[in-house]
C-alpha positions in Angstrom: 316.2 148.0 192.4 314.4 144.6 192.4 312.8 142.8 189.7 310.1 140.5 190.2 308.7 138.0 187.6 305.1 138.2 187.7 303.7 134.8 186.5 300.9 136.6 184.5 303.1 139.7 183.1 306.9 138.6 183.2 309.8 140.5 184.7 308.8 143.9 186.1 310.4 146.5 188.3 309.6 146.4 192.0 307.9 149.9 191.7 304.9 147.9 190.2 304.2 145.8 193.2 302.9 146.4 196.5 304.1 144.3 199.4 301.4 142.4 201.0 303.1 140.4 204.0 304.6 137.0 205.1 302.4 134.5 202.7 302.9 131.8 205.7 300.4 133.5 208.0 297.0 131.7 208.1 293.9 133.9 208.3 291.3 132.8 210.7 288.5 130.7 209.2 285.4 132.5 207.7 282.4 132.5 209.8 284.0 130.8 212.5 283.9 132.8 216.1 287.1 133.7 217.2 288.3 135.2 220.4 289.9 139.0 220.5 292.9 137.6 221.7 293.5 135.2 218.5 292.3 138.1 216.7 295.0 140.2 218.2 297.5 137.2 217.6 296.6 137.5 213.9 297.0 141.2 213.2 299.6 142.0 215.4 301.8 139.5 216.9 304.1 138.2 214.1 307.9 137.2 213.9 310.1 139.8 211.9 311.6 137.2 209.6 315.0 137.2 208.3 316.3 135.2 205.6 314.6 133.2 202.9 310.6 132.8 203.1 307.5 133.3 200.9 305.6 136.9 200.8 302.7 137.9 199.1 302.7 140.9 196.5 300.2 142.6 194.0 300.8 143.8 191.1 299.5 146.8 191.5 300.5 148.7 188.0 300.0 145.6 186.0 297.7 142.5 186.0 296.6 143.7 189.6 296.8 139.8 190.6 298.4 138.5 193.8 301.2 136.8 193.6 303.5 134.8 196.0 307.3 135.8 196.1 309.9 133.7 197.8 312.6 136.1 198.8 315.2 136.8 201.1 314.9 139.5 203.5 318.5 140.2 204.4 319.7 140.1 200.8 316.4 141.1 199.1 317.2 138.2 196.6 314.2 136.8 195.0 314.5 133.0 194.2 310.9 132.0 192.5 307.3 133.4 191.8 303.9 131.4 192.0 300.5 132.5 191.2 298.6 133.3 194.4 296.6 130.2 194.1 299.6 127.8 193.5 300.9 126.0 196.0 304.3 126.3 198.3 306.3 122.9 197.9 
C-alpha cells in the first residue's frame, strides 16, 4: 500500500487518489493551431519512464485537488509532493 502526503490534507492512502500521468509532459498551448502529428505525439507518443520522476495525481476522495508526486516507478517509493501550481525544482 502506498501512502501519499497530500499538501492540502496530509498523509492519505493511495486508494483516495487517481493517477494522472507524467507531470513533465507539456500540453500544446491553448488557442494555438497544432498539426495532427503534434497532437498525436502529445496524446500517444510518450516514453514509459523507469525510475524517479514527477507525476500528477488527483486526490479524488479527499480535497479533489491535483498534486505533483515525485515517485520511483520501479520501487514505488515516494520522495516528495507539491501542490499542482508549485514549480518542480
